[in-house]
C-alpha positions, 0 to 999 in steps of 0.5 A: 313721144313717150320713148323719146322723153324716156330716151332723153332722161336716160341720157341725161342721168348717165351723163355724170356716170361717164364723166367720172369713169375717166378720172376715176381711171386716172387716179388708179394707175396701179397700185401694189397693195401691202400687208403683213400676211402677204409674206409666208413660209412653211416647212415642206419636209415636216408638212408644216403650215404657212406662218410668218416663220417656221424652224428647219433642220439640215437637209429640210425644205422650206417654201416661201409663199408671196401675195402681189396684189394690185389695188387699183384699176391700172395695169402693172408693168415689169412686176419684179420680186426679190428674196434674201434668204439670209435676212428673210428680206422680200421686195417687189417692185412695178411701173404703173400706168403712169410710168411710176414705180410702185414697191412694197417689202415685207419679211419672214423668218426661218430659224435654223440650228445649223447650216444655211438656206440655198434656193432650189433651182426650178422651183419658182412659180406664178400661181393665179389667185384661184390656183388653177394656173401655175407659170414656172418662173426663171432663177434668180428670185434670190440674186438679182430678182426675177420679172413675173410679167404684168398685174392687171387691176384689182388682182392678185397673185402667188409667187412661191419658191423653195430653199433647203438647209445646207450643212456642210459636213464637219470634220471627225472630232479626234481623241487620245484614249488607252487601249486596253488590249495593248495598253497603248495610248491612241488616237480614234474618232469620239464616235469610235469610242467603246468603253470595252476596248478603251478607257479615257483614263490614260495614266492606265497606259503610262509607260514604265521603263523596265531595267536591262537584265545581265546575261548569265556567264556560260563556260569556264574561265579564260586561261592564264597565257601570261609568263607565270602561266606559261612557265607552270605548263612547261613545268607541267609538261616536263614532269609529265615527260619524266614520268612516262621515261621511268615508265619506260626503263621499268618495262625493259627491265 
């Protein structure tokens, strides 16, 4: 008799409790919860800590870490995450047990002196809240978004991925300088400038025109072959012949 009374008392005591379970589940179909600390980033190259913002230089790598939490009891399906590297915006959405969409969004900041962020393929991963299980995710989180699977009620996970600062090489800057050895103006890379070889004072290489030189006259004057010159030549020959004739006569005597 005593056992029967205790059983009845237990049934009566628990009846309201079980009656509350179904409405509680119906009112908790699944809901993504949000907070500013759910979105963080760090500089991997500099071994920096996670924060809402970080700075990065050319060729450095940064890692994004996103907390996705389900604050209700219902199961969330098709949990999708998308990130915009240029703006730092991150958003996530899922379908709850009632077939409704639940979504959250946030942002982080990566300060760049130059260049742009480029997603690193193969770095997206889903991690359990205790950090024990890591599941690789497809690439696409920075494109159309990536489906990370389901999220049970009252649980949370991490989604992480990496990006690298890409800085395209700029064409070298060139300058005109005066080459000290040749006194000529030449064009060189600005990085190759050496004050021992060049000067930026182009006036030192200004070209001064050199006046042409007249070659000296070598030899005698050109003989006169005109009428006067011919007469003088004939007279000279005649005189020379007469002298020779007189010398011949003297020798015969």
